[in-house]
DSSP file (Angstrom, degrees, kcal/mol; ACC not computed):
  #  RESIDUE AA STRUCTURE BP1 BP2  ACC     N-H-->O    O-->H-N    N-H-->O    O-->H-N    TCO  KAPPA ALPHA  PHI   PSI    X-CA   Y-CA   Z-CA
    1    1 A M              0   0    0      0, 0.0     2,-0.1     0, 0.0     0, 0.0   0.000 360.0 360.0 360.0 134.2   38.2   31.3  -65.8
    2    2 A S     >  -     0   0    0      1,-0.1     4,-1.3     4,-0.0     5,-0.1  -0.346 360.0-115.7 -87.4 170.1   37.5   28.5  -68.0
    3    3 A E  H  > S+     0   0    0      1,-0.2     4,-1.8     2,-0.2     5,-0.2   0.803 117.2  60.7 -75.5 -29.8   34.1   27.5  -69.2
    4    4 A R  H  > S+     0   0    0      1,-0.2     4,-2.6     2,-0.2    -1,-0.2   0.910 100.9  52.5 -66.9 -40.5   34.5   24.2  -67.3
    5    5 A D  H  > S+     0   0    0      1,-0.2     4,-2.3     2,-0.2    -1,-0.2   0.877 108.6  51.1 -61.8 -38.1   34.9   26.2  -64.0
    6    6 A G  H  X S+     0   0    0     -4,-1.3     4,-1.8     2,-0.2    -1,-0.2   0.867 112.8  46.3 -69.1 -34.8   31.6   28.0  -64.8
    7    7 A V  H  X S+     0   0    0     -4,-1.8     4,-3.0     2,-0.2    -2,-0.2   0.912 111.6  49.9 -70.6 -43.6   29.9   24.6  -65.4
    8    8 A D  H  X S+     0   0    0     -4,-2.6     4,-2.6     1,-0.2    -2,-0.2   0.873 112.7  47.5 -65.0 -36.7   31.3   23.0  -62.4
    9    9 A R  H  X S+     0   0    0     -4,-2.3     4,-3.0     2,-0.2    -1,-0.2   0.881 112.2  49.6 -72.4 -35.7   30.2   25.9  -60.3
   10   10 A T  H  X S+     0   0    0     -4,-1.8     4,-2.5     2,-0.2    -2,-0.2   0.903 113.2  46.7 -63.7 -44.8   26.7   25.9  -61.8
   11   11 A V  H  X S+     0   0    0     -4,-3.0     4,-2.4     2,-0.2    -2,-0.2   0.959 114.8  47.8 -63.4 -50.1   26.4   22.1  -61.2
   12   12 A L  H  X S+     0   0    0     -4,-2.6     4,-2.3     1,-0.2    -2,-0.2   0.895 111.0  48.8 -58.8 -44.2   27.7   22.6  -57.7
   13   13 A A  H  X S+     0   0    0     -4,-3.0     4,-2.7     2,-0.2    -1,-0.2   0.921 112.9  49.9 -60.6 -43.6   25.3   25.5  -57.0
   14   14 A G  H  X S+     0   0    0     -4,-2.5     4,-2.6     1,-0.2    -2,-0.2   0.904 109.8  49.5 -63.7 -40.8   22.4   23.4  -58.4
   15   15 A R  H  X S+     0   0    0     -4,-2.4     4,-3.1     2,-0.2    -1,-0.2   0.890 110.8  50.4 -62.4 -42.7   23.4   20.4  -56.3
   16   16 A M  H  X S+     0   0    0     -4,-2.3     4,-3.4     2,-0.2     5,-0.2   0.927 112.2  47.6 -61.8 -45.6   23.5   22.8  -53.1
   17   17 A R  H  X S+     0   0    0     -4,-2.7     4,-2.8     2,-0.2    -2,-0.2   0.939 114.0  47.2 -61.6 -44.5   20.1   24.1  -53.9
   18   18 A S  H  X S+     0   0    0     -4,-2.6     4,-2.2     2,-0.2    -2,-0.2   0.909 115.3  45.2 -64.6 -43.2   18.8   20.6  -54.4
   19   19 A W  H  X S+     0   0    0     -4,-3.1     4,-2.6     2,-0.2    -2,-0.2   0.950 114.6  47.4 -64.3 -50.0   20.4   19.4  -51.2
   20   20 A S  H  X S+     0   0    0     -4,-3.4     4,-2.2     1,-0.2    -2,-0.2   0.886 112.4  51.1 -58.5 -41.6   19.2   22.4  -49.2
   21   21 A L  H  X S+     0   0    0     -4,-2.8     4,-3.0    -5,-0.2    -1,-0.2   0.898 109.6  50.6 -60.7 -44.2   15.7   22.0  -50.7
   22   22 A S  H  X S+     0   0    0     -4,-2.2     4,-2.4     1,-0.2    -2,-0.2   0.926 110.8  47.7 -61.8 -48.0   15.7   18.4  -49.7
   23   23 A V  H  X S+     0   0    0     -4,-2.6     4,-2.3     2,-0.2    -1,-0.2   0.869 111.5  50.5 -60.3 -40.1   16.7   19.2  -46.2
   24   24 A L  H  X S+     0   0    0     -4,-2.2     4,-2.7     1,-0.2     5,-0.3   0.941 110.0  50.6 -65.8 -46.6   14.1   21.9  -45.9
   25   25 A V  H  X S+     0   0    0     -4,-3.0     4,-2.9     1,-0.2    -2,-0.2   0.906 110.2  49.8 -57.6 -42.1   11.4   19.5  -47.2
   26   26 A I  H  X S+     0   0    0     -4,-2.4     4,-2.4     1,-0.2    -1,-0.2   0.912 111.6  48.6 -62.8 -42.2   12.4   16.8  -44.6
   27   27 A V  H  X S+     0   0    0     -4,-2.3     4,-2.3     2,-0.2    -1,-0.2   0.885 112.7  47.4 -64.0 -39.0   12.3   19.3  -41.8
   28   28 A V  H  X S+     0   0    0     -4,-2.7     4,-3.4     2,-0.2     5,-0.3   0.924 112.5  50.0 -63.6 -46.9    8.9   20.6  -42.8
   29   29 A A  H  X S+     0   0    0     -4,-2.9     4,-2.3    -5,-0.3     5,-0.2   0.919 112.1  46.0 -62.0 -43.0    7.6   17.1  -43.2
   30   30 A I  H  X S+     0   0    0     -4,-2.4     4,-1.8    -5,-0.2    -2,-0.2   0.954 117.1  45.1 -62.1 -51.9    8.9   16.0  -39.8
   31   31 A T  H  < S+     0   0    0     -4,-2.3    -2,-0.2     1,-0.2    -1,-0.2   0.901 117.0  44.1 -58.3 -49.6    7.5   19.2  -38.2
   32   32 A A  H  < S+     0   0    0     -4,-3.4    -1,-0.2     1,-0.2    -2,-0.2   0.853 119.7  40.2 -69.0 -36.4    4.2   19.1  -40.0
   33   33 A C  H  < S+     0   0    0     -4,-2.3     2,-0.4    -5,-0.3    -1,-0.2   0.665  93.0  93.4 -94.3 -14.2    3.5   15.3  -39.4
   34   34 A S     <  -     0   0    0     -4,-1.8     3,-0.0    -5,-0.2    -4,-0.0  -0.659  51.8-175.9 -87.0 138.3    4.8   14.9  -36.0
   35   35 A E        -     0   0    0     -2,-0.4     2,-0.1     1,-0.0    -2,-0.0  -0.815  41.6 -85.5-118.8 156.0    2.2   15.2  -33.2
   36   36 A P        -     0   0    0      0, 0.0     3,-0.0     0, 0.0    -1,-0.0  -0.431  49.6-113.9 -64.3 137.5    3.0   15.1  -29.4
   37   37 A V        -     0   0    0     -2,-0.1     3,-0.1     1,-0.1    -3,-0.0  -0.649  33.4-118.6 -77.6 126.4    3.1   11.5  -28.4
   38   38 A P        -     0   0    0      0, 0.0     2,-0.3     0, 0.0    -1,-0.1  -0.263  31.1-100.8 -64.8 153.2    0.3   10.9  -26.0
   39   39 A C        -     0   0    0      1,-0.1     0, 0.0     2,-0.0     0, 0.0  -0.561  33.2-173.6 -75.1 129.9    1.2    9.8  -22.5
   40   40 A T        +     0   0    0     -2,-0.3    -1,-0.1    -3,-0.1    -3,-0.0   0.146  40.5 128.3-110.5  21.0    0.7    6.1  -22.2
   41   41 A C        -     0   0    0      1,-0.1     3,-0.1     3,-0.0    -2,-0.0  -0.495  65.9-112.6 -71.0 140.2    1.4    6.1  -18.5
   42   42 A P        -     0   0    0      0, 0.0    -1,-0.1     0, 0.0    -2,-0.1  -0.370  39.2 -95.8 -68.6 156.8   -1.3    4.2  -16.5
   43   43 A P        -     0   0    0      0, 0.0     3,-0.1     0, 0.0    -3,-0.0  -0.343  51.2 -86.7 -71.0 156.8   -3.5    6.4  -14.2
   44   44 A A        -     0   0    0      1,-0.1     2,-0.1    -3,-0.1    -3,-0.0  -0.346  53.3-104.5 -59.7 140.2   -2.4    6.6  -10.6
   45   45 A P        -     0   0    0      0, 0.0    -1,-0.1     0, 0.0     3,-0.1  -0.371  33.1-111.8 -70.0 147.2   -4.0    3.7   -8.6
   46   46 A A        -     0   0    0      1,-0.1     2,-0.1    -3,-0.1     3,-0.0  -0.380  47.9 -84.2 -69.4 157.0   -6.9    4.5   -6.3
   47   47 A P        -     0   0    0      0, 0.0     2,-0.3     0, 0.0    -1,-0.1  -0.437  52.7-105.7 -65.5 138.7   -6.2    4.1   -2.7
   48   48 A L        -     0   0    0     -2,-0.1     2,-0.4    -3,-0.1    61,-0.1  -0.476  30.1-141.5 -72.0 124.8   -6.6    0.5   -1.6
   49   49 A A        -     0   0    0     -2,-0.3    -1,-0.1    59,-0.1    -3,-0.0  -0.700   5.5-144.4 -84.1 140.5   -9.7   -0.1    0.4
   50   50 A C        -     0   0    0     -2,-0.4     3,-0.1    27,-0.1    55,-0.0  -0.884  20.9-140.7-108.3 105.5   -9.4   -2.5    3.3
   51   51 A P        -     0   0    0      0, 0.0    27,-0.1     0, 0.0     2,-0.1  -0.230  29.2 -88.5 -63.8 154.9  -12.6   -4.4    3.5
   52   52 A T        -     0   0    0     25,-0.1    25,-0.1     1,-0.1     3,-0.1  -0.360  47.9-103.8 -61.4 138.2  -14.0   -5.2    6.8
   53   53 A A        -     0   0    0     20,-0.5    -1,-0.1    19,-0.2    62,-0.1  -0.291  46.1 -99.2 -54.4 144.8  -12.9   -8.5    8.4
   54   54 A P        -     0   0    0      0, 0.0    -1,-0.1     0, 0.0     3,-0.1  -0.279  48.0 -85.5 -61.1 153.5  -15.4  -11.1    8.1
   55   55 A L        -     0   0    0      1,-0.1    62,-0.3    -3,-0.1    14,-0.0  -0.386  56.5 -94.9 -62.6 139.4  -17.6  -11.8   11.1
   56   56 A P        -     0   0    0      0, 0.0    -1,-0.1     0, 0.0    62,-0.1  -0.204  29.6-167.1 -56.1 139.3  -16.0  -14.2   13.4
   57   57 A S  S    S+     0   0    0     60,-0.7     2,-0.3    -3,-0.1    61,-0.1   0.395  74.8  64.2 -99.5  -1.1  -17.0  -17.7   13.0
   58   58 A V  S    S-     0   0    0     59,-0.1     2,-0.4    61,-0.1    61,-0.1  -0.832  76.6-135.7-120.8 157.4  -15.4  -18.6   16.3
   59   59 A V        -     0   0    0     -2,-0.3    61,-0.2    61,-0.1     7,-0.1  -0.950  28.8-113.4-114.4 134.2  -16.3  -17.4   19.9
   60   60 A G        -     0   0    0     -2,-0.4    61,-0.2     1,-0.1     6,-0.1  -0.290  14.9-131.7 -67.7 152.9  -13.6  -16.4   22.2
   61   61 A D  S    S+     0   0    0     59,-0.4    -1,-0.1     2,-0.0    60,-0.1   0.444  86.8  18.9 -87.4   1.1  -13.1  -18.6   25.2
   62   62 A S  S  > S-     0   0    0      1,-0.1     4,-2.4     0, 0.0     5,-0.2  -0.954  88.7 -95.2-158.2 168.3  -13.1  -15.5   27.6
   63   63 A P  H  > S+     0   0    0      0, 0.0     4,-2.3     0, 0.0     5,-0.2   0.860 125.8  52.6 -59.0 -38.0  -14.1  -11.9   27.8
   64   64 A N  H  > S+     0   0    0      2,-0.2     4,-2.6     1,-0.2     5,-0.1   0.915 109.1  47.5 -64.9 -44.2  -10.5  -11.0   26.7
   65   65 A A  H  > S+     0   0    0      2,-0.2     4,-1.6     1,-0.2    -1,-0.2   0.879 111.8  51.4 -66.7 -39.3  -10.7  -13.3   23.7
   66   66 A Q  H  X S+     0   0    0     -4,-2.4     4,-2.2     2,-0.2    -1,-0.2   0.893 109.9  48.8 -63.3 -41.9  -14.1  -11.8   22.7
   67   67 A L  H  X S+     0   0    0     -4,-2.3     4,-3.2     1,-0.2     5,-0.3   0.898 107.6  55.6 -65.8 -39.2  -12.7   -8.3   23.0
   68   68 A A  H  X S+     0   0    0     -4,-2.6     4,-1.9     2,-0.2    -1,-0.2   0.857 106.5  50.6 -61.5 -33.1   -9.7   -9.3   20.8
   69   69 A L  H  X S+     0   0    0     -4,-1.6     4,-2.5     2,-0.2    -2,-0.2   0.948 112.7  46.1 -66.0 -47.8  -12.2  -10.5   18.1
   70   70 A E  H  X S+     0   0    0     -4,-2.2     4,-2.4     1,-0.2    -2,-0.2   0.937 113.0  48.9 -63.4 -44.3  -14.0   -7.2   18.3
   71   71 A I  H  X S+     0   0    0     -4,-3.2     4,-2.5     1,-0.2    -1,-0.2   0.896 111.4  51.6 -63.0 -36.7  -10.7   -5.1   18.2
   72   72 A T  H  X S+     0   0    0     -4,-1.9     4,-2.2    -5,-0.3    -2,-0.2   0.956 109.8  47.1 -64.7 -49.3   -9.5   -7.2   15.2
   73   73 A A  H  X S+     0   0    0     -4,-2.5     4,-1.7     1,-0.2   -20,-0.5   0.916 114.0  49.8 -58.8 -45.3  -12.7   -6.6   13.3
   74   74 A Q  H  <>S+     0   0    0     -4,-2.4     5,-2.8     1,-0.2     4,-0.4   0.857 108.2  52.0 -64.9 -37.2  -12.5   -2.9   14.1
   75   75 A L  H ><5S+     0   0    0     -4,-2.5     3,-1.4     3,-0.2    -1,-0.2   0.942 111.1  45.9 -63.9 -49.7   -8.9   -2.6   13.0
   76   76 A F  H 3<5S+     0   0    0     -4,-2.2    -1,-0.2     1,-0.3    -2,-0.2   0.762 112.4  51.6 -64.0 -26.6   -9.6   -4.2    9.7
   77   77 A A  T 3<5S-     0   0    0     -4,-1.7    -1,-0.3    -5,-0.2    -2,-0.2   0.515 111.9-125.4 -84.2  -5.3  -12.7   -1.9    9.3
   78   78 A R  T < 5 +     0   0    0     -3,-1.4     2,-0.9    -4,-0.4    -3,-0.2   0.862  64.1 143.2  57.9  40.1  -10.3    1.1   10.1
   79   79 A D     >< +     0   0    0     -5,-2.8     4,-0.6     1,-0.1    -1,-0.2  -0.808  16.3 162.7 -99.1  81.8  -12.6    2.1   12.9
   80   80 A F  H  >  +     0   0    0     -2,-0.9     4,-3.0     1,-0.2     5,-0.2   0.699  52.8  76.9 -86.5 -17.5   -9.8    3.2   15.3
   81   81 A A  H  > S+     0   0    0      1,-0.2     4,-1.7     2,-0.2    -1,-0.2   0.954 100.8  41.2 -56.5 -54.4  -11.7    5.3   17.8
   82   82 A P  H  4 S+     0   0    0      0, 0.0     4,-0.5     0, 0.0    -1,-0.2   0.826 115.9  52.3 -67.7 -27.8  -13.2    2.3   19.6
   83   83 A V  H >< S+     0   0    0     -4,-0.6     3,-1.7     1,-0.2     4,-0.3   0.969 110.7  46.7 -68.9 -52.7   -9.8    0.4   19.4
   84   84 A R  H >< S+     0   0    0     -4,-3.0     3,-1.3     1,-0.3    -1,-0.2   0.769  99.4  68.7 -61.2 -27.6   -8.0    3.4   20.9
   85   85 A A  T 3< S+     0   0    0     -4,-1.7    -1,-0.3     1,-0.3    -2,-0.2   0.764 100.2  51.4 -64.7 -22.1  -10.6    3.7   23.7
   86   86 A H  T <  S+     0   0    0     -3,-1.7    73,-3.6    -4,-0.5    -1,-0.3   0.501  90.9 102.9 -89.3 -10.1   -9.2    0.5   25.0
   87   87 A F  B <  S-a  159   0A   0     -3,-1.3    73,-0.2    -4,-0.3     2,-0.1  -0.348  74.5-117.0 -72.0 151.4   -5.5    1.5   25.0
   88   88 A T     >  -     0   0    0     71,-1.9     4,-2.5    70,-0.1     5,-0.2  -0.393  38.9-100.2 -73.5 169.1   -3.6    2.5   28.0
   89   89 A R  H  > S+     0   0    0      1,-0.2     4,-2.1     2,-0.2     5,-0.2   0.936 122.3  48.9 -59.5 -47.0   -2.4    6.1   28.0
   90   90 A S  H  > S+     0   0    0      1,-0.2     4,-1.8     2,-0.2    -1,-0.2   0.915 111.4  45.5 -63.9 -43.8    1.0    5.2   27.0
   91   91 A L  H  > S+     0   0    0      1,-0.2     4,-2.1     2,-0.2    -1,-0.2   0.944 112.4  54.5 -66.7 -42.4    0.1    2.9   24.1
   92   92 A D  H  < S+     0   0    0     -4,-2.5    -1,-0.2     1,-0.2    -2,-0.2   0.862 109.9  47.1 -54.9 -36.9   -2.4    5.7   22.9
   93   93 A A  H  < S+     0   0    0     -4,-2.1    -1,-0.2    -5,-0.2    -2,-0.2   0.846 116.0  45.3 -77.8 -29.3    0.4    8.2   22.9
   94   94 A E  H  < S+     0   0    0     -4,-1.8     2,-0.6     1,-0.2    -2,-0.2   0.714 111.4  50.2 -87.4 -20.3    2.7    5.8   21.0
   95   95 A L  S  < S-     0   0    0     -4,-2.1    -1,-0.2    -5,-0.1     2,-0.0  -0.881  72.9-169.6-129.3 101.5    0.4    4.6   18.4
   96   96 A S     >  -     0   0    0     -2,-0.6     4,-2.1    -3,-0.1     5,-0.1  -0.220  38.2-106.3 -83.4 173.0   -1.6    7.3   16.4
   97   97 A N  H  > S+     0   0    0      1,-0.2     4,-2.2     2,-0.2     5,-0.1   0.816 121.1  56.0 -70.7 -30.1   -4.4    6.8   14.0
   98   98 A A  H  > S+     0   0    0      2,-0.2     4,-2.5     1,-0.2    -1,-0.2   0.885 107.4  48.6 -67.2 -40.6   -2.1    7.6   11.1
   99   99 A Q  H  > S+     0   0    0      2,-0.2     4,-2.0     1,-0.2    -2,-0.2   0.890 111.6  48.5 -64.8 -44.0    0.2    4.8   12.2
  100  100 A L  H  X S+     0   0    0     -4,-2.1     4,-2.3     2,-0.2    -2,-0.2   0.917 111.9  51.3 -64.0 -38.9   -2.7    2.3   12.6
  101  101 A E  H  X S+     0   0    0     -4,-2.2     4,-2.6     1,-0.2     5,-0.3   0.951 109.7  48.7 -64.6 -47.7   -3.9    3.3    9.1
  102  102 A A  H  X S+     0   0    0     -4,-2.5     4,-2.1     1,-0.2    -1,-0.2   0.864 110.8  50.9 -56.2 -39.6   -0.5    2.8    7.6
  103  103 A I  H  X S+     0   0    0     -4,-2.0     4,-1.9     2,-0.2    -1,-0.2   0.921 113.3  44.9 -65.2 -44.7   -0.2   -0.7    9.3
  104  104 A M  H  X S+     0   0    0     -4,-2.3     4,-1.7     2,-0.2    -2,-0.2   0.851 113.2  49.4 -72.5 -36.0   -3.7   -1.7    8.0
  105  105 A V  H  X S+     0   0    0     -4,-2.6     4,-2.6     2,-0.2    -1,-0.2   0.887 111.3  50.6 -68.3 -39.5   -3.1   -0.4    4.4
  106  106 A G  H  X S+     0   0    0     -4,-2.1     4,-2.1    -5,-0.3    -2,-0.2   0.867 109.9  48.7 -68.3 -35.5    0.2   -2.1    4.4
  107  107 A L  H  X S+     0   0    0     -4,-1.9     4,-2.3     2,-0.2     5,-0.2   0.872 112.2  49.2 -66.4 -36.9   -1.3   -5.4    5.4
  108  108 A A  H  X S+     0   0    0     -4,-1.7     4,-2.5     2,-0.2    -2,-0.2   0.930 112.9  46.7 -65.1 -47.4   -4.0   -5.1    2.9
  109  109 A Q  H  < S+     0   0    0     -4,-2.6    -2,-0.2     1,-0.2    -1,-0.2   0.858 118.4  42.2 -65.1 -37.7   -1.5   -4.3    0.1
  110  110 A A  H  < S+     0   0    0     -4,-2.1    -1,-0.2    -5,-0.2    -2,-0.2   0.864 133.5  13.8 -79.1 -37.5    0.8   -7.2    1.1
  111  111 A H  H  < S-     0   0    0     -4,-2.3    32,-1.5     1,-0.3    31,-0.3   0.408  96.0-123.7-125.5   1.0   -1.8   -9.9    1.8
  112  112 A G     <  -     0   0    0     -4,-2.5    -1,-0.3    -5,-0.2    -2,-0.1  -0.311  56.5 -30.6  81.6-174.5   -5.1   -8.9    0.4
  113  113 A A  S    S-     0   0    0     28,-0.1    29,-1.9     1,-0.1     2,-0.3  -0.372  72.3 -95.8 -75.8 155.4   -8.3   -8.7    2.4
  114  114 A P  E     -B  141   0A   0      0, 0.0    27,-0.3     0, 0.0     3,-0.1  -0.540  38.9-178.4 -66.8 136.3   -9.0  -10.9    5.4
  115  115 A T  E     +     0   0A   0     25,-3.1     2,-0.3     1,-0.3    26,-0.2   0.664  61.2  10.9-111.8 -22.2  -11.1  -13.9    4.4
  116  116 A Q  E     -B  140   0A   0     24,-1.8    24,-3.4   -62,-0.1     2,-0.8  -0.941  53.8-139.4-160.4 135.1  -11.6  -15.8    7.7
  117  117 A I  E     -B  139   0A   0     -2,-0.3   -60,-0.7   -62,-0.3    22,-0.2  -0.874  30.4-175.5 -89.2 113.7  -11.1  -15.3   11.4
  118  118 A M  E     -     0   0A   0     20,-2.6     2,-0.3    -2,-0.8    21,-0.2   0.824  50.1 -15.6 -85.3 -35.1   -9.8  -18.8   12.4
  119  119 A D  E     -B  138   0A   0     19,-1.2    19,-2.5   -61,-0.1     2,-0.3  -0.990  47.6-165.4-167.2 157.2   -9.5  -18.9   16.1
  120  120 A A  E     +B  137   0A   0     -2,-0.3   -59,-0.4    17,-0.2     2,-0.3  -0.949  18.7 157.7-153.9 134.7   -9.3  -16.7   19.3
  121  121 A W  E     -B  136   0A   0     15,-2.1    15,-2.6    -2,-0.3     2,-0.2  -0.973  33.5-115.2-153.1 166.0   -8.3  -17.5   22.7
  122  122 A S  E     +B  135   0A   0     -2,-0.3     2,-0.3    13,-0.2    13,-0.3  -0.667  37.6 154.8-100.3 159.4   -7.0  -16.0   26.0
  123  123 A N  E     -B  134   0A   0     11,-1.8    11,-2.8    -2,-0.2     2,-0.3  -0.924  34.6-105.6-162.9-172.1   -3.6  -16.6   27.5
  124  124 A T  E     -B  133   0A   0     -2,-0.3     2,-0.4     9,-0.2     9,-0.2  -0.910  19.8-159.5-128.1 153.1   -1.1  -15.0   29.8
  125  125 A F  E     -B  132   0A   0      7,-3.4     7,-4.1    -2,-0.3     2,-0.5  -0.990  15.2-133.9-130.7 142.7    2.3  -13.3   29.2
  126  126 A R  E     +B  131   0A   0     -2,-0.4     2,-0.4     5,-0.2     5,-0.2  -0.833  21.5 178.7 -95.2 134.0    5.1  -12.7   31.6
  127  127 A E  E >   -B  130   0A   0      3,-3.2     3,-2.0    -2,-0.5     2,-0.4  -0.941  66.1 -47.0-129.8 113.2    6.7   -9.3   31.8
  128  128 A D  T 3  S-     0   0    0     -2,-0.4    -2,-0.0     1,-0.3     0, 0.0  -0.543 123.6 -26.1  57.9-115.3    9.4   -8.9   34.3
  129  129 A D  T 3  S+     0   0    0     -2,-0.4     2,-0.4    -3,-0.1    -1,-0.3   0.182 121.9  94.8-109.0  16.8    7.9  -10.5   37.5
  130  130 A V  E <   -B  127   0A   0     -3,-2.0    -3,-3.2     2,-0.0     2,-0.6  -0.851  63.7-145.0-112.0 138.5    4.3   -9.8   36.5
  131  131 A T  E     -B  126   0A   0     -2,-0.4     2,-0.3    -5,-0.2    -5,-0.2  -0.921  23.7-164.9-101.0 119.6    1.9  -12.2   34.7
  132  132 A L  E     -B  125   0A   0     -7,-4.1    -7,-3.4    -2,-0.6     2,-0.2  -0.848  19.5-117.4-110.5 146.8   -0.4  -10.2   32.3
  133  133 A Q  E     +B  124   0A   0     20,-0.5    20,-3.2    -2,-0.3     2,-0.3  -0.489  41.4 170.7 -74.8 146.8   -3.6  -11.3   30.7
  134  134 A G  E     -BC 123 152A   0    -11,-2.8   -11,-1.8    18,-0.2     2,-0.3  -0.876  21.8-152.0-147.4-178.3   -3.6  -11.5   27.0
  135  135 A A  E     -BC 122 151A   0     16,-1.9    16,-2.6   -13,-0.3     2,-0.4  -0.970   7.0-157.7-156.6 149.5   -5.6  -12.7   24.0
  136  136 A Q  E     -BC 121 150A   0    -15,-2.6   -15,-2.1    -2,-0.3     2,-0.4  -0.987   2.8-167.1-136.9 146.5   -4.8  -13.8   20.4
  137  137 A V  E     -BC 120 149A   0     12,-2.0    12,-3.0    -2,-0.4     2,-0.5  -0.983  11.4-149.9-128.4 140.1   -6.7  -14.0   17.1
  138  138 A V  E     -BC 119 148A   0    -19,-2.5   -20,-2.6    -2,-0.4   -19,-1.2  -0.959  15.8-169.6-113.4 128.4   -5.6  -15.9   14.0
  139  139 A I  E     -BC 117 147A   0      8,-2.9     8,-2.9    -2,-0.5     2,-0.5  -0.946  15.9-143.3-117.8 133.1   -6.8  -14.4   10.7
  140  140 A K  E     -BC 116 146A   0    -24,-3.4   -25,-3.1    -2,-0.4   -24,-1.8  -0.846  23.6-152.9 -93.7 130.8   -6.5  -16.0    7.2
  141  141 A M  E >   -B  114   0A   0      4,-2.7     3,-2.2    -2,-0.5   -29,-0.1  -0.531  30.7 -96.2-101.1 170.5   -5.8  -13.4    4.5
  142  142 A A  T 3  S+     0   0    0    -29,-1.9   -30,-0.2   -31,-0.3    -1,-0.1   0.777 125.2  50.9 -56.2 -32.1   -6.6  -13.6    0.8
  143  143 A N  T 3  S-     0   0    0    -32,-1.5    -1,-0.3   -30,-0.1     3,-0.1   0.222 122.1-106.5 -91.4  12.9   -3.1  -14.9   -0.1
  144  144 A D  S <  S+     0   0    0     -3,-2.2     2,-0.2     1,-0.3    -2,-0.1   0.449  74.5 140.1  72.0   2.4   -3.5  -17.6    2.5
  145  145 A V        -     0   0    0    -34,-0.2    -4,-2.7    -5,-0.1     2,-0.5  -0.507  46.8-137.3 -71.8 142.8   -1.1  -16.0    4.9
  146  146 A R  E     -C  140   0A   0     -2,-0.2    21,-2.2    -6,-0.2     2,-0.4  -0.846  16.2-160.9 -99.0 135.5   -2.1  -16.3    8.5
  147  147 A L  E     -CD 139 166A   0     -8,-2.9    -8,-2.9    -2,-0.5     2,-0.5  -0.909   6.9-145.6-115.3 145.3   -1.7  -13.3   10.8
  148  148 A G  E     -CD 138 165A   0     17,-3.5    17,-1.9    -2,-0.4     2,-0.6  -0.949   5.9-161.9-107.9 130.3   -1.7  -13.3   14.5
  149  149 A V  E     -CD 137 164A   0    -12,-3.0   -12,-2.0    -2,-0.5     2,-0.4  -0.932  13.8-171.9-107.6 116.3   -3.2  -10.4   16.4
  150  150 A K  E     -CD 136 163A   0     13,-2.9    13,-2.4    -2,-0.6     2,-0.4  -0.895   5.4-171.7-112.6 136.6   -1.9  -10.4   20.0
  151  151 A L  E     -CD 135 162A   0    -16,-2.6   -16,-1.9    -2,-0.4     2,-0.4  -0.981   5.7-162.1-123.8 138.5   -3.2   -8.1   22.7
  152  152 A V  E     -CD 134 161A   0      9,-2.3     8,-3.1    -2,-0.4     9,-1.7  -0.988  11.6-152.3-120.5 127.5   -1.7   -7.8   26.2
  153  153 A F  E     - D   0 159A   0    -20,-3.2   -20,-0.5    -2,-0.4     6,-0.2  -0.803   9.8-131.9-105.4 141.9   -3.9   -6.2   28.9
  154  154 A D    >   -     0   0    0      4,-3.0     3,-2.0    -2,-0.4   -21,-0.1  -0.278  45.4 -87.4 -77.0 176.2   -2.6   -4.3   31.9
  155  155 A P  T 3  S+     0   0    0      0, 0.0    -1,-0.1     0, 0.0    -2,-0.0   0.780 130.1  55.2 -58.9 -26.5   -4.0   -5.3   35.5
  156  156 A Q  T 3  S-     0   0    0      2,-0.1     3,-0.1     1,-0.0    -3,-0.0   0.481 121.1-106.4 -85.1  -0.5   -6.9   -2.8   34.9
  157  157 A G  S <  S+     0   0    0     -3,-2.0     2,-0.2     1,-0.3    -1,-0.0   0.438  75.1 132.4  95.1  -2.2   -8.0   -4.4   31.6
  158  158 A A        -     0   0    0      1,-0.1    -4,-3.0    -5,-0.1     2,-0.7  -0.531  67.4 -96.5 -83.1 153.7   -6.7   -1.8   29.2
  159  159 A I  E     +aD  87 153A   0    -73,-3.6   -71,-1.9    -6,-0.2    -6,-0.3  -0.536  44.2 169.9 -73.4 114.0   -4.7   -2.8   26.2
  160  160 A K  E     +     0   0A   0     -8,-3.1     2,-0.3    -2,-0.7    -7,-0.2   0.787  66.0  25.5 -90.5 -30.8   -1.0   -2.4   26.9
  161  161 A G  E     - D   0 152A   0     -9,-1.7    -9,-2.3     2,-0.0     2,-0.4  -0.994  56.1-174.5-143.3 141.3    0.4   -4.1   23.9
  162  162 A L  E     + D   0 151A   0     -2,-0.3     2,-0.4   -11,-0.2   -11,-0.2  -0.979  10.4 173.9-140.2 121.9   -0.8   -4.8   20.3
  163  163 A W  E     - D   0 150A   0    -13,-2.4   -13,-2.9    -2,-0.4     2,-0.4  -0.988   9.7-175.3-128.6 139.3    1.1   -6.9   17.8
  164  164 A I  E     + D   0 149A   0     -2,-0.4   -15,-0.2   -15,-0.2    -2,-0.0  -0.985  25.4 146.1-130.5 118.9    0.0   -8.0   14.3
  165  165 A R  E     - D   0 148A   0    -17,-1.9   -17,-3.5    -2,-0.4     2,-0.1  -0.998  51.6 -93.8-154.4 155.3    2.4  -10.4   12.5
  166  166 A P  E       D   0 147A   0      0, 0.0   -19,-0.3     0, 0.0   -21,-0.0  -0.428 360.0 360.0 -66.7 144.5    2.5  -13.2   10.1
  167  167 A I              0   0    0    -21,-2.2   -20,-0.1    -2,-0.1   -22,-0.0   0.364 360.0 360.0-122.7 360.0    2.6  -16.7   11.8
């Protein structure tokens, strides 16, 4: 072995220790200085409240139109018991409180709160060979969309059909 081999090995060993020490210092610094990153996710939104529809500024032209105004206000107030009390047995079985709730929440999320009840009137609908009494209400929502609430009554006066759709 030459003296030069010993110097090269000493230099190489010194460099290895220096490199190892540098890596160790970096790892310690990263570990010591790093803190868990706080979650910057926004909090979950609160359930959207659906405010009560404004009191009607219109008067229905018949008892059916007046009932349609009341039903509309109760739907937007999410007071489903009095609404369902007017349903036929078949509609009551088909349309649960949970479904009504989902519909009303969806309307509020899509269009905002109702701002005005614009009109209400009675009319008739033909189903097969039978003419049924009905009523419609037009509501203006916060985003200026107008919704039509249509009720169809069976011959005994119970609500046989309920539709809510943009018009």
